N, C-alpha and C positions, 0 to 999 in steps of 0.2 A: 558327351558323357565319357568320363575317363574309364578306361578298361579296368575292371576289377581283377584282383587276384582270385583265383578259384582254389579253394583249399578243402579237398575231400578228407574226411575223417574215417579211416578204415576201422572195421570192427576189431581187427587184430591189435591196433593201437589202443583202443579203448579197453580191450581185454587185459592189457598190462596193468591197468589200474583197478582191477577187481580186488586184489588183496588189500589195497588201501581202503576201498569202499566197504569191504567186509570188516576191516579193522574199525572203521568209523561206526558201523552198525553195532559192534561190540561195545564201543564207548557209550553209545546211546542206551544200550541195555543196562550198563552200569548206572547211568544217571536215573533211568526210569524204572529200574529193578525188574524189567521184563523185556523179553525179546519183542521186536516190532510185529512179527507174525502172531505171536501170542496175544498181543494187544488187539490186533485186528480181529482174531477169533473171538475174543471175549466181547468185543463191541457188537459183533454180528452173531446172534444166537441160532442161525439157520442150520448149523452143523456143529454137534458137540465134540465129535471125536477126531475129525480130520480137517485140515484146512481146505477151504473151497478153492477150486481152480482160479477164480477171479481174485481171491486174497493172495495166492501165490503170484499171480500176474502183477498185482499192485506192488508186492514186495520187490519184484524184479524191476518194475518201472522206477522205483526209488533207487535201487542200486545202480541202474543204468544212468540215472541222472547224476549220481555221485561220481561215477566213472567220467562223465563229461566234465564235471567240475574239476576233478584232478587233472584231466587232459589239458583244459584251458589254463589251469594254474601253472602247470609246467611250461606250456607254450608261451604264455605271456610273461612269465618270469624270465624266460630267455629273450623275448622280444624287447622287454623294457630294460634289460640289463640289471634287474633287481638283485640277483644273487651276487654279482660282482660288487655292487654298491655296498651290500651288507657285509661282505667279506672285508672290504676296504675299510669301512667304518670300524669294524671289529678289531682289525689290526692296529688302527690308530687310537683305539680306545675312546672313540667318539660316540655320542648318542645318535639315534636315528634322526635324520633331518626331516623337515616337513615334506620335501620333495619325495624322499624315499617312502615315507608313511603313505603319501598319496598314491604312490605306485602300488603299495600293498593293498590299499582299499580298492583301487581300480581293478586289480587282478581278481580279487575275491568277488567283487560286485559282478564282473562279467562272468565268472564261473557260475555264480548263483543264477544269473539271468539265463544262461544257456541251460543249466540244470532245471530250473523251474519251467522254462519253455518246453523242454522235452517231456517233462512230467505232464504238464497241462495238455499237450498235443496227444499223448498216449491215453490220458484219461478221457478226453473227448471222443476218441475212437472207441473206447471201451463202453461209453455211454451212448453211442450211436443207436438210434431207434428207441431209446427209453423216453418215457413221458416226463418232461421237466417238472411238471406240476407234482409229480409223485416222488421227486428226489429231494433230499435234504439240501439246505442252502446255508452257507456260512457268510456272515457279515463281520468284517474286521474293521473296527473303528480307527485304530492307529497301528499300523504295522511297524515293528521295530526290527532293525537288523544290526548285527555286530559285524564290522568289516575291519580288516587289517590287523587282526589279533593272531593270525595264523590259520591255516585250513581247518584244523581240528576244532578250535574254539569257535570260529565263525560258523562252521557247519553244525556243530552240536547245539549252539544257540538257536539256529533256525529249525533244526529237527525237533528239539524239545518243544518248541512252540507249535510245531506241526502236530506232534502227538497230543498236546493239550487241546488243539483245535478238534481233533478226532473225538475227544472225550467231552466236548461241550454239551451243555443241556439247554433246553428252551425254558421259557418263562414258567412252564408247568413242572419243571424239574425232570422232564423226559429227555433222554439222550438224543442228540440229533441223528446219530447213526443207528438205524434200526435193521439194516441189512447191508450186504456188501456193495450194492449200488449206491447207497448213501455214503459209504466210506470213500468210494471212488469220487462222488460228487464233492464231498468235503475236501478231499485231496486236491481236486482241480481248483476249487475256489480259493484254498489257502495259497497254492503256488501261483495262482493269478495275482493275488495280493503281493506276493513277493516280486513278481515281474513289475508290477506297477510302482512299487517302492524303489526298485533298482533303477528303473527308467527315470524316475524323478531325481534320484541321486546323481545319475549319470550326467545330467545337465551341468553339474558343477565341476566335472573333471576337465582338465586342460585339453586344448585342441590336439596337442601332440600325442596324448594318450588315446584319445578317441580315434585319431587317425590310424592307430595300430590295428583297429578292428573295423573301422568304417570303410576302408578301401579293400576289404577282403569279404568274400562270401564263403562261409564254412558250410560244407555239405555233409549230412549224415542221413542216410535213408531219404525220405521225402522232406526232411527238415533242412531249410536253408536259412542261415543266420548272417546278417550283414549289419555290423554295428550293434545297436540295441533294438533291432527290428528282426522279426522271425517270420518265416512263411512255412506253411505246410503245403508244399508243392504237390498237387494231386498227381497220381500216377498217370503218365501218358502211355498210350499203347506202344510197347516196344515191338518193332517190326521184326518178324521172322520170315524167312523167304527161302525158296529153292534157288540156287545159283543159276544165272542165265548167262550164256555166252553170246558174243555178237552175232554169230550165224543163226542163232535162234530167234532173232528179232526180225520180223518179216516187214518189208517195205520201209519207206522213208529212211534210206540209208544215210542221208545227210544228218538227220537228227541223231542217229545212232553214233555217228562219228563225233558229233558235238558232245554227246553225253560222255563218251569215253575220254574225250579231251578235258571235260570238266572234272572228271574223277582224277585224272592225272594231275591237273593243276591245283586241285584242292589238296592233294597229298604233298604238294611243295611247301605247305605251311610249316612255319618254324614256331613250335609251341613255346620255346624259351623266349625268343624275341617277340613273339606274338605278331608276326608279319608273314605276309605271302608275296613273293616278288610279282605275282600275276595281278595283284591288286594295284601295285605300283604302276604297271604299264597298261593294264587292261588285259582282256582275254579270259577273265573269270567271271561268268555271268551269275550273279548271286541269286537270281530268281527266274524261274521258268514256268510258263503256263502251257501245259499239254492240252491241246484243244482237238478233240476228235470224237467220232461216234462211238457208241459201245462196241467193243470187239475189235478195235483197230490197233491195239497193242500199247495202250498208255501204261497199264500196270506192268507189262512185260519190260518196257523201257526203264521203269523205276527199279524193278528187280535187277536189271542189267547194271544200273548205276550203283546200286548197293553192292552187287558182286565186285565191281571194278574197284570201288573205294576201299572195301575190305582187303582186296588183294594188294592194293598199293600201300595202304596204311600199315599193315601188319609187319612187313619187312623193315620199315623205317621206324617202328616202335611208336606210332601215333595211335592213341586210343581213339575210338570212334563210337558213335551212337546213332541209331536210326529211329526216328519217332514219327508217328502219324497222327493226324487229327481228322476226325470224321464228324459228320453232321449229328450222328446219334450220340456221340460223346457229349457234345455241347448242348444240343437242344433238349434231349430227353432227361439228362442227368443234372446239368448245371445251368439250366436256362435262366434261373433267377439272378445269376451274378456273372453274366456272360463276358463282359469286357475284361474284368480282372482275371477270370479263369482262362480266357484265351491267351492273355499275356503270360500267365503261368505255364500254359502248355507250350508256348513258343520260347520260354525262358531258356531252354536247352542251348539256344544259339548264343546265349550270353556267357557261356563257359569257354574261356579262351584256351583251355588246356586240351580240349577235345574237338575232333572233327565231327561235325553234325550234319546229317541229312534230315530235313523236315519235310514231310509230305502232308499236303492238305487235299484229301480225296473228295471228289464231287463238291468243289467249292461253291458251285451254283446252288447246292442244297442247303448250305449253311445260312443263306440269306434269301428271303422271299422278297423280290422287288428290289427297288433302289431308292436312293434318297429323295427323288422327286415324286415317288409314289406315296400318296397319303395313306395307303393301306400298310406301309412298312412299319412294323412295330418298333417300340423302343429297344427291345432286346436285339432285334435285327440290326438296328442302328449301332448299338454297342459293339456287336460282332464286326460290323462293317468298319468302324473306326479303328478297332484294334488290329484288324488284318491289314487296313490301309497303312497304318503307322508302321507296322512291321515290314511289309513288302516295299515300302518307300524308304526304309532305313531311318525313319524318324526316331531320334533318341538312341541311335546305335552308332557305333564306330566299326564299320565293316573291316575286318582284318583278314578275310579270306579263309576262315576256318569252318564255314558252313555253307550249304546250298539249300535253298527253299524251292520245292517243286509242288505245283498244284495241278490238279487234273480236273477237267470238266467235259461233260457231254454236250453242254449247252452254254457256250461262253456268253451269248447274248442274254442269258437269264440272269447274269450277275451285273452289278452296278458298273457302269462304263469306267468311272474313275478307279475302282478297284482293279478292273482288268488292265488298265494302263499302267498300274504300278509294277507289273511284271516286266522285267527287262527284255525277256526273250519269249514271245508267243510262238510256240512250235505247233504248226498244223500237222496232225497225225492222220493220214489218209488210210493207213493200213495197206494190205496187199492190193495192187492195181494191175501189174503186168503179168504175163504168163509165167515169167520167171518167179515172181513173187508167189504165185499160187502153186507152182511146182515145189518151191521151198516149203510152203505151208503144208502141203500134202505129205511131203517127205518127213517133215517134223512130226506130224501127228501120227504117222505110221512107223516111226523110228523103233519103238519098243516092239511092235508086232514084227518088224523085219528081223529082229534077233531070233525069232522062232524058226526062221528058214522057210516060212510059208508064203512070204511075199514074193511074187514073181512079176516084176516090172522091168522092162529093158532099160539099159543104162542110157543109150542115146549119146549124142555128141556133148550135151551139157549136163554136168553133174549137179544134183541139188545140194544146197547148203554149202557151196564152195565159192560163192562170189566174194570178191574183195571190196571192202568199203572204199568209198571215194577218199582220196588223200587231200583234195583241194576243196575248200568250201566255196570257191567261186562257182562251182557247179550247182550249188544249192539255190542260186537265183534262177528264175526262169530264163529261157533262151532269149525271148523277146527283150527282157530288161537288160540282159548282158549285151545284146547287140546295140541297143540304144545308147548305152554309155561307153561302148567301145570307141565311139567317135567323139567323145567328150575330153580327149587328152588336152591337158593344158588349161582346164577350167580353173576359175579363181574363187576367192572368198565371195566375191560379188555374186557369182553364179550360185553358190551354195545358199546365200541369203535370199536371192530371188526365187529359188526353187521352194524354199520353206514358205516364203510369202504367198507363192502361187498355191501351195497346198492349203495354207491357212484360209485363203480366199474361197477355195472350193469346199473346205470343211473347217468351220470355225473352232471345232474341238481339237484340231491339229495345232497344239500349242507346245509349251515347254516340255511336258512329260513325254509325248511321243518323240520329240527331237532328241531328248536325253537318251531315251531307250535306243533310238536308231544309232546314235554315236557310240553307245556301249557295244552294240552289235558290230558296228564298223571296226572298233578296236579288236574285237574278237576275230574279225576277218583278217585284220592285219597280222594277228597271231595265228596265221594259217600254217600250223606246224604241229607235229607230235613232240611231246617232251622226250628227249633221248632216253632210251631204256637204261643206259648205264647210270643215269642220275638216280635211279631207284636201286640198282644192284650194288653200286660201289659208293659208299658215303663220301669217300675222299675226292670223288670227281666233282661233287656239287655241294651236298649238305654240310660238309665240314669246312667249306671255304668261308672267308669273311663275307659279311652281307653285301658290301659294295661289289665284291667280285662276282657274287651270284647274280646281282642285278645286271652287271655287264654281260654275263653269259646268256641271260634271258634276252636281253636287248638284241644281241647278235642274231638271235633266231627270228626276230620280227622283220617283216618287210615294211617299206615305207607306205604310209597312208596317203593316197592321192585324193584330189577333189572328186574325181569320178567315183571312187570307192565310197566316199561320204555321201554323195548324191544318190548312188544306187541304194545304199542303206536307208536313206530318207524316203525314197520312193517305195521301197519295199514295205516300210513301216506304214506309209500312207495307204498302200494297197491293202495291207492287213486290216487297218482301221475301217477302210471303205467296205471290205468284205463283211466285217462284223456288223456295220450299219445296214448293209443289204439284208443280211441274215435276220437281224432284229426286225426289220420292216416286214420281211416274209413271215416271220413268226407271228407278228401282230395280226397280219392279214389272215393267216391260217387259223389263229385263235378266234378271230371275229367270225370267219366263215363257219367254224364249228359251232360257235354260239348261235349263229343264225339258223343252222341246220337243226340244232336241238330245239330252238324256239319254234321253227316251222313244224317239226314233228309233234311237239307238244300241242300246238294249235290244232293240228289235224286230229289228234286223239280227242281233244276237247270237243271239236266239231262233231266227231263221230258218236260221242255219247249223248249229245243234245238232241 
């Protein structure tokens, strides 16, 4: 899928077009002999003396739509070169050509499409919770539009017909609009008809004009417009957090180091070129599964990553956004349309202008069971497919501008195939050693210590002072490292035989686990921290030509040997084996609990008889 241009529409830019919109409303007043607000008040007799709040809201909805029309008219006039063409024809004394007129019609059609889409979207929100059976409904047999006559004529024609639609009467001669909700419903229906008409007309525009908007996603609020299609992207939870420093993360220091490096490498993204040098070589893991019991520090690590990304992105001027998806968002609120809504929630990753961190908390709670379970619902299957597509990169071109992190207390409760979609499964054990618990106690008592009432001797080791490991080689178990220390000089054949051996032991050890293991192996070859100067001084790295930046990154890598690859493969195999053991133990425990409940029920029944 080609990377789309992301084009935000700031409120300040729309605000520049308010005078034009107000001028257009005055033109409409001249034509209809009344102001639009007065017309709305007369149609709805609920309040005789003052406009209702909803009537004012509707008026502002129309004005907002007009501002969008004028914004796109100016934008596309520039993109198509229409103004230059008209000036050239005028100087030569020539009539407007067919090509030039087609551009005029295209620009106005697109402006009307965006305007109508925004009006419909806002009307639907205003009608949320209303009984459709009690609302007026407008049927339009043949919608007509005037295009290419200039903004004023095109808009006045459409607005006059809109006002006429508001005043329509039914077969009994009664006005369709009896209250303000009816006015909103008629407004929605009319502008929906405009959308349908414009979409039908758009099929006849040449490909070169359609490409001007087809490869761009325009954003304003929750509205996202690509070509002649529009989405109302539901609000995703924007994550707020208290900053976390590395020394505040207890235990699993290797994962802490990896997270800091992921933040550094994400911030190496070039939003102009839409490239990240660490995607070119490896070393940027696009998806991570945090697997650990409750209270082991999964959320704290996520907050650490957010803190670090924000700290790295701000000095280099990269915008960033953190979003989270939770089970209650999807299941309780949007369960009926799960697949599409999950995609919309994940769509933040498609914006190439912004660094994104996407968090899926308690991913095991999003889906009950797996694909092989006959009890798995259709909704769960929709969620499963959407998540699998995203985490496997299906339909995306990963450019290194986002990271996706999921957390689970029960990894074996999720579908095996979904779990394998994560490039890096990180086991979070939490505090284990006496040093870990010393740090935890000191962290929890930190605020109390400021009172001067805490009297604990310092000792030889100071809490919260340990240095994170610099080498990821330490993250493998000692036994595994010793095993492959004697494998120097291993070959491609050794790598292939090892994979075949693992596949023989576990038939599910196929392409996906191997791919993930090799991604991790590349991250191990990138066993270095990004030089601090690259963030501080743009001239040292970011301002250099792309090829020179690639060379600078390459020089930091170390060679990847066969034993490094084999170690990563065996580590991946061990992870999958652990998951299978845990899944088996979980099934045994569930069955034991079921039998205990059954026995107790039988005893109670016997006691009653």
